[in-house]
C-alpha positions as CSV (number, residue, x, y, z in Angstrom):
1,M,79.8,93.8,94.2
2,S,77.0,96.1,95.3
3,S,73.3,95.4,94.5
4,Q,73.4,98.4,92.1
5,D,76.0,96.8,89.9
6,G,75.1,94.9,86.8
7,P,75.9,91.3,85.9
8,R,79.4,89.9,85.8
9,T,80.5,88.5,82.5
10,R,83.6,86.5,81.5
11,V,85.6,87.6,78.5
12,P,86.4,84.6,76.4
13,D,87.8,86.2,73.2
14,V,91.0,88.0,74.3
15,S,94.1,87.4,72.3
16,S,96.3,84.4,72.8
17,E,98.9,86.5,74.7
18,E,96.2,87.8,77.1
19,A,94.7,84.3,77.4
20,A,97.9,83.2,79.2
21,R,97.3,85.8,81.9
22,P,95.0,85.3,84.9
23,G,91.2,85.1,84.0
24,V,89.4,88.3,83.2
25,E,86.0,89.3,84.6
26,V,84.0,92.3,83.4
27,R,81.6,93.9,85.9
28,R,79.1,96.3,84.5
29,S,77.8,99.0,86.8
30,A,74.8,101.3,86.3
31,R,76.5,103.9,88.5
32,R,79.6,104.1,86.4
33,R,79.1,106.6,83.6
34,R,82.4,107.3,81.8
35,T,85.3,105.6,83.6
36,V,86.8,102.1,83.3
37,T,88.9,100.6,86.1
38,A,90.9,97.4,86.4
39,Y,92.5,95.6,89.3
40,R,93.7,92.2,90.4
41,E,91.5,90.1,92.6
42,G,93.2,86.8,93.5
43,D,94.0,85.0,90.3
44,R,91.7,87.2,88.1
45,V,91.8,90.7,86.6
46,V,88.5,92.5,87.3
47,V,87.5,95.3,84.8
48,L,84.7,97.7,85.9
49,V,82.9,99.3,83.0
50,P,79.7,101.4,82.5
51,A,76.6,99.3,82.0
52,R,75.8,101.0,78.7
53,L,79.1,100.1,77.0
54,S,78.8,98.2,73.8
55,A,80.3,94.7,73.4
56,A,82.9,96.0,71.0
57,D,83.9,98.9,73.3
58,E,84.0,96.5,76.2
59,Q,86.6,94.3,74.3
60,H,88.6,97.4,73.4
61,W,88.7,98.5,77.1
62,V,89.5,95.1,78.4
63,R,92.6,94.9,76.2
64,E,93.5,98.5,77.0
65,M,93.2,98.1,80.8
66,L,95.2,94.8,80.7
67,R,98.0,96.8,78.9
68,R,97.8,99.6,81.5
69,L,97.8,97.2,84.4
70,E,100.9,95.4,83.0
71,R,102.7,98.7,82.3
72,G,102.0,99.8,85.9
73,E,103.3,96.5,87.3
74,S,106.4,96.6,85.1
75,R,107.2,100.2,86.3
76,R,106.9,99.0,89.9
77,R,109.1,96.1,89.3
78,S,111.7,98.3,87.5
79,R,112.3,100.2,90.7
80,A,114.5,97.3,92.0
81,P,118.2,98.3,92.0
82,K,119.8,97.1,88.7
83,S,123.4,97.1,89.7
84,D,125.4,95.7,92.6
85,A,126.3,99.2,93.6
86,S,122.7,100.4,93.7
87,L,121.7,97.2,95.6
88,A,124.5,98.0,98.2
89,E,123.2,101.6,98.5
90,R,119.7,100.3,99.2
91,A,121.0,97.9,101.8
92,A,122.9,100.8,103.4
93,D,119.8,102.9,103.5
94,L,117.7,100.1,105.1
95,A,120.5,99.5,107.7
96,E,120.5,103.2,108.6
97,R,116.7,103.2,109.0
98,H,116.1,99.9,110.7
99,L,119.4,98.5,111.9
100,P,121.7,101.4,112.8
101,E,123.9,99.2,114.9
102,C,124.6,96.9,112.0
103,P,128.2,96.9,110.6
104,A,128.6,97.9,107.0
105,P,128.7,94.7,104.8
106,A,131.8,94.1,102.8
107,S,129.7,93.5,99.7
108,V,126.0,93.2,98.6
109,R,125.5,91.8,95.2
110,W,123.1,90.1,92.8
111,V,123.7,86.4,92.1
112,R,122.1,83.8,89.8
113,P,119.0,82.2,91.3
114,M,119.8,79.9,94.2
115,R,118.0,76.6,94.5
116,T,116.9,76.8,98.1
117,R,117.3,80.5,99.2
118,W,116.2,84.0,98.3
119,A,119.5,85.3,99.6
120,S,122.4,84.4,101.8
121,C,124.9,86.0,104.1
122,T,128.4,85.0,105.3
123,P,128.8,87.0,108.6
124,A,132.5,86.1,109.0
125,E,133.2,87.8,105.6
126,G,130.4,90.4,105.8
127,T,129.1,89.4,102.4
128,I,125.5,89.3,101.2
129,R,124.2,87.7,98.0
130,V,120.7,88.3,96.7
131,S,119.0,86.0,94.2
132,E,118.1,87.6,90.9
133,R,114.6,86.1,91.3
134,L,113.9,89.1,93.5
135,R,114.6,91.6,90.7
136,D,110.9,91.4,89.5
137,M,109.3,91.3,92.9
138,P,107.9,94.3,94.7
139,T,110.6,96.5,96.3
140,W,109.2,96.0,99.8
141,V,109.8,92.3,99.4
142,L,113.4,92.9,98.3
143,D,113.8,95.3,101.3
144,Y,112.6,92.6,103.7
145,V,115.2,90.2,102.3
146,L,117.9,92.8,102.6
147,V,117.0,93.5,106.2
148,H,116.9,89.8,106.9
149,E,120.4,89.3,105.6
150,L,121.7,92.5,107.3
151,A,120.4,91.2,110.6
152,H,122.6,88.2,110.1
153,L,125.7,90.5,110.4
154,L,124.6,91.0,114.0
155,V,123.1,87.6,114.8
156,P,124.2,84.6,112.7
157,G,121.4,82.2,113.7
158,H,117.6,82.5,113.7
159,G,116.8,82.8,117.4
160,E,114.6,85.3,119.1
161,D,117.2,88.1,119.0
162,F,117.5,87.7,115.3
163,W,113.7,87.9,114.6
164,R,113.4,91.0,116.9
165,L,115.9,92.7,114.6
166,V,114.1,91.6,111.4
167,H,110.7,92.7,112.6
168,R,111.9,96.3,112.9
169,Y,111.1,96.3,109.2
170,P,107.3,97.1,109.3
171,R,106.4,94.8,106.4
172,A,108.3,91.7,107.5
173,E,105.3,89.4,108.1
174,R,103.7,90.5,104.8
175,A,106.9,89.9,102.8
176,M,107.4,86.5,104.4
177,G,103.9,85.5,103.4
178,F,104.5,86.8,99.9
179,L,107.6,84.8,99.4
180,Q,106.0,81.7,100.7
181,G,103.2,82.1,98.3
182,V,105.6,82.7,95.3
183,S,107.6,79.6,96.3
184,A,104.6,77.4,96.5
185,A,102.9,78.7,93.3
186,A,106.1,78.3,91.3
187,G,107.0,74.9,92.8
188,L,110.3,76.2,94.1
189,A,112.2,74.4,96.8
190,I,112.6,77.6,98.8
191,E,111.3,77.1,102.3
192,P,110.9,79.7,105.1
193,D,113.3,79.4,108.0
194,E,112.1,76.5,110.2
195,D,112.4,78.5,113.4
196,A,110.8,81.7,112.1
197,P,108.1,82.8,114.5
198,I,104.4,82.3,113.5
199,A,102.5,85.5,113.4
200,G,99.9,85.6,116.1
């Protein structure tokens, strides 16, 4: 927050539905005249409003911006392939871009959430199964998981050759961190591969 911004205030009287979401913090700014902005910062939602806004208008815009933020995130989540056929098409596109030497999988399909994995591959059969937990995650995370499983069609284990293939996907490290965070926050028993390289 810059020195020209006004004080930060918490918003205690949101609805019960909104109260279940991450905490909300309103930041008033003397520089801000007409616009209201909201974004996530860690486990909070920050709403930037003009300093002159009344308390009633502030509450209205907090609720409105929470709705807009949720709609935007829902739209981004909805980009994940819905059917097995569209999931297979996405895998084929990723293979063409990042693993052109990869053989075409026999099948790529959604499966019910697995207890200890985000996805699995059976190289001998050429089959890839992806946990439905990934449906609501950012598409770049799903793409990483698909590239990871496609790489297993070339290298079954998790040695250096395997990770060189996986890291052709530019957001591999970020996606790995994202999945580790989700697993830890949700108390899932999904652990990263033990021999995965540590980012330097």
